[in-house]
N, C-alpha and C positions, 0 to 999 in steps of 0.2 A: 389751594393746589390744584391745578387742571387735571382732569380725567385722564387727558392726553397729551402726550409732548407735540411741539409744533411740526416735528419731522414724522410724527405718526398721523397728526391730522391731515398735512399735505398729503402722505401717503394714501390714506384713508377717501379724501375729496377726490383725489385724482382716480381712483379705483373707482368710485363712482361715477365720478364725469364718464370715463372712458367705458364702463361697462352699458351707462345708459345711452350714450350716442351710438356704439355697437350695435347694441339691440335694437334701438328705434330706427337705425340705419338699414338694418339688414330686415327687420319685421315685414316690409311689403315683399320682398323676394322671397321670403320663406313662407309667406301664405300662397304667392302664386306658385312656386314650385312645390307644396305640397298638394294643393288642388290639380296643378298638371299631374304628379304621380297617382294621386288617388283617382281620378276621374278619366284619364286620359290613356289610350295605348296609341302609340308610335314607333317608328323604327327608331332605335337608340335609347330606348327607356332604362333598358338594364343599365348603359354604361354612364346615362344621366344621373341615375340612382346611385352607382356608385362613385361617382366623383362627386356627389353631394355628401355622401357618407365618408369619403376618404380622409378628411381630417380627423377621426374616430380612432384610425389605426395606424395612420401615419405618424411617427414622430414628431412632436409640434417644431422641434427646430429644423426640421426638414420643409414645414410650411412656411417658419420665418424666414429660413433661405430663399424659398421659392418667391414668396413678397417681396425680398429683397432685391432679388435680380430682376421681378417684373415692375415694382412701383417706387424702386429706389431711383433717385436723381437720374441715373442715366439707364434706366430700366426702359423697356419698350414701351410700358404704359406710362411709368412714372415720369418720361421725359416729355411725352404729351401733354400731363397735366401739369408740369413746370412752365411750359413753353406756351400752353394756350390760358392757364388760369393762375398762374404763378404759385401753384399748391405743391406742397412739399409733405409727403407722406412718413418718408424714413427719418427716424430719431426724432418724431415728434409725438405728442399724445394721440393727435389724429390717427396715425400710423399702428398707435396701440390699441385704438378702438377697432381698427381694419383687423388686425391679428386677433383680438379677441371674437369679433364677430366671425371671423372664419371657424375658429375653433369652435365657437359655441352652436354655429349655422346647423349642423346635423342633429343635434338634440332638439332644436326648435321646429324645424321640418318635419321630423319624426313624431313629434306630440301634435302638430295641427294635422299632419295626414293623417292620422289615427281617428282624429275628432271628425274631419270630414269622411272617412270612410264609413263611419256610425251614422252619419246623418239620414234619415229615412227620405229616400227619393221620392215617396209619394207626395209629401209635403211641396218638394220643388214642383214636380207635376201639375200639382193643383193650382200653383201660383202661375205655371206656363199655360194651363188651361183659363184661367181668369184674365189674360192677357199681358200678363209679365213679359217683359223680355228677358233675355240671358244674365244681362247684366243688372238689371232689377231685381229678379230672381235671387241672383248671387248675395247682393248687399241686403236685400229687406227679410231673405229666410235662411239662405246658408249660412253667411257671416254672424249672426246673431245666435243660430243654433250650435256653432262651432266655437263660441267666444270662449267658454271652459278650457278647451283645448288649446286655444290661441294662448292664453291667460297662463295656462302650465308652462306652454311653450317658450313664452317671455322671462318667466321668474326662472325656470330651469337654463335659459340660456346667460341669464344675467347672473345667476349663480356660478354659471361655468367661466362666464367674462370675469368676474373677480378673481376665481383663483388661475386665470391664465399665465404662463410662465415664460415656456420654452418658444413659443413663436414671437413673445414679446420681445424678449431677451435679445433675440437673434435680428429682429426686424429694426428694432428702436433703441435697442441698447439700454442702460440702465442711468438713466440722468436724474440726479437730483432735482425735484419739483417741474421735471419736463415729463419723463417718462418710468420714473420711479413708483411702480403700485404698490400694493400691499406685499404680493409674493415676490418683487425684486427687493423692496424695504427689507423683507425678511431673510432673504438670501444674502444680502449685504453683510446683514449683522451676524449671521453664520461665519463669515469670511474674517472678521475683524476679532483680536483678542478680547475676551469679558466681555463678548456680545450676546450672552446666553440668557440675560434677564431682558435685554430689550428684544430678542428673537421671540422669547416666550411671550411677552406680551403683544406683539404682532400677532403670533401664533392665535392667541386667543382672542385678538380681534376680528380676526379673517373668521375663525369659526362661529364668532357671535353673528358677524353680518350675513354670513351663508344662513345660520340657523332662521334669522329673522327674514331672510327672502323664501325658504322653503314654508317657514309658518303662514307667511303673507300668501304665498301661493295657495297652500291647503283653504286657508279663510276665506281667499276672495273666489275660489274656484266655488267652493260649496255655496257663497253667496249667489254667483252668476247663475248657478244651478236651479238655485230656489228660485231667483226671479224668472227664469224661462219658464219653469214648470208652474208658474203661476201660484 
């Protein structure tokens, strides 16, 4: 007897796919914004900081609605994406990845920003005095030193993507095999008669995957720290 039913497997694999693409796509932006907030002072920095962290305090449904208005087929950005690239985000797994990435973005940026703020600036200054330019210093000194923070941000963001519900169901709906991730599958089971057992199984799967992600984050972070410290 298989451990997971076909519906559970579909929801699990879709959740992993959405979370992986969501985090992979937003990671470069996360590093860039974290560095900007940690190292630079500029007009409007407080506003930018607030905008990045807004998904933490806004109801996810509001985020999903805003995504639908802007990235939907008739939205300001969505219409351009469709006309130029034939790309549709609303009601697709790609849209679910975008919604998850937006919700998880503040957690990832915050973890990376704290790591960058903890870097010994003297090491970067030493590299600059040896002739390394800003980009080379960043990629050969700063980035390796903040690797544990990046790893922590990635795993925390990944775990948050796995649990995303409100923005996803608003932006891409609840389509079996297309956008029905684990939280949406669990919600579906709670809406049908005698769905308690299936809902319980999905709940257990979600907890297991989230725990594996968090334990992997702790293990990898310690391992990277040991490598950096020699």
